[in-house]
C-alpha positions as CSV (number, residue, x, y, z in Angstrom):
1,M,-1.1,33.7,-45.0
2,I,-2.1,37.0,-46.3
3,H,1.7,38.9,-47.6
4,L,0.9,43.0,-46.6
5,T,2.9,45.6,-47.7
6,A,2.0,49.3,-46.9
7,S,0.0,48.9,-50.3
8,N,-2.5,46.2,-49.1
9,F,-1.9,46.4,-45.6
10,E,-5.0,49.1,-44.8
11,I,-7.4,46.7,-47.2
12,E,-6.7,43.4,-45.8
13,A,-5.9,44.2,-41.9
14,R,-7.6,47.5,-40.9
15,D,-10.6,47.2,-43.4
16,S,-11.4,43.9,-42.9
17,D,-14.5,42.4,-41.6
18,L,-13.0,39.7,-39.8
19,P,-10.8,40.2,-36.7
20,V,-7.1,40.2,-38.1
21,V,-3.9,38.7,-36.8
22,V,-0.9,40.1,-38.5
23,M,2.8,38.4,-37.8
24,F,5.7,40.7,-38.3
25,Y,8.3,39.0,-39.1
26,A,12.1,39.0,-40.5
27,V,13.5,36.5,-43.0
28,W,16.9,36.2,-40.8
29,C,14.5,35.7,-37.5
30,G,14.8,32.1,-36.0
31,K,12.1,32.5,-33.3
32,C,9.7,33.8,-36.4
33,A,10.4,30.6,-38.2
34,M,9.4,28.8,-34.9
35,M,6.3,30.4,-34.3
36,K,5.0,30.3,-38.4
37,P,4.1,26.7,-38.2
38,V,2.1,27.7,-34.7
39,V,0.1,30.7,-36.6
40,E,-0.3,28.1,-39.6
41,Q,-2.3,26.1,-37.6
42,M,-4.2,28.7,-35.9
43,E,-4.7,29.8,-39.6
44,K,-6.4,26.6,-40.6
45,K,-8.2,26.1,-37.3
46,Y,-10.0,29.3,-37.4
47,A,-10.5,29.7,-41.1
48,G,-13.4,31.8,-42.1
49,R,-13.7,33.3,-38.5
50,I,-9.9,35.1,-38.7
51,K,-8.0,36.1,-41.0
52,F,-4.1,35.5,-40.3
53,C,-1.4,38.1,-42.7
54,E,2.6,38.6,-42.7
55,T,4.8,41.4,-43.1
56,E,8.6,41.1,-43.4
57,I,9.9,44.3,-41.5
58,G,12.6,44.6,-43.7
59,E,10.3,45.1,-47.2
60,S,7.8,47.3,-44.6
61,E,9.8,49.6,-42.2
62,D,7.2,52.3,-41.8
63,L,4.7,50.0,-40.9
64,A,7.0,47.7,-38.7
65,G,7.3,51.4,-37.1
66,K,3.7,52.3,-36.9
67,Y,2.9,49.1,-34.9
68,G,5.7,49.0,-32.8
69,A,7.3,45.9,-34.3
70,D,10.6,46.6,-32.9
71,I,11.0,42.9,-31.9
72,V,10.3,39.9,-34.6
73,P,8.3,38.2,-34.0
74,T,5.3,40.5,-33.1
75,F,1.8,39.7,-33.8
76,V,-0.5,42.8,-33.8
77,M,-4.4,41.8,-33.6
78,F,-7.2,43.8,-35.3
79,K,-10.9,43.7,-34.3
80,G,-13.2,46.3,-35.7
81,R,-10.4,48.6,-37.2
82,E,-8.8,48.7,-33.6
83,I,-5.8,47.2,-32.5
84,E,-7.1,44.7,-29.8
85,S,-3.7,43.5,-28.6
86,I,-0.2,43.3,-29.5
87,M,2.2,40.3,-28.2
88,Q,5.9,39.6,-28.7
89,G,8.3,37.0,-29.2
90,V,7.7,33.6,-29.1
91,L,5.0,32.3,-27.3
92,E,3.6,29.0,-26.3
93,K,1.2,27.8,-28.3
94,N,-1.5,27.3,-26.0
95,V,-1.4,31.2,-24.7
96,F,-1.0,32.5,-28.4
97,E,-4.8,30.2,-29.3
98,E,-6.2,31.6,-25.8
99,R,-5.3,35.3,-27.5
100,V,-6.4,34.7,-30.8
101,R,-9.8,32.8,-29.7
102,E,-10.2,36.3,-27.4
103,L,-11.1,38.2,-31.3
104,L,-14.1,36.2,-31.6
C-alpha cells in the first residue's frame, strides 16, 4: 500500500487515473490490524485496476478530519476525483470486496 500524507495525498489519491481505496488507520488500533491483511489481499487481487493506500491519522490529522475518519479504520473510496463511498470499522471480507468491486 502506498503511504499517504498531506504532501502526496492529492497526487496519489485524488488525481489517480485508477480508482483508489484509502485506509485511514491508527498504529494503536487493533481493528485496523485485523483489516490490514484483508486490504492487502484485495490489493494483490486488483493490482493494476485499483490503487490501495493508507494514511495514519496521528501523522495526518487534517486529512483524517477532512475525510471524516473519526472512527478507525475508515475506508474512503475515490473514483474520478470524487468520493464514491466511505466505510468505517471492521468489515467482513466479502462485504469489503463487494464494495471494492463497485469501483470497477
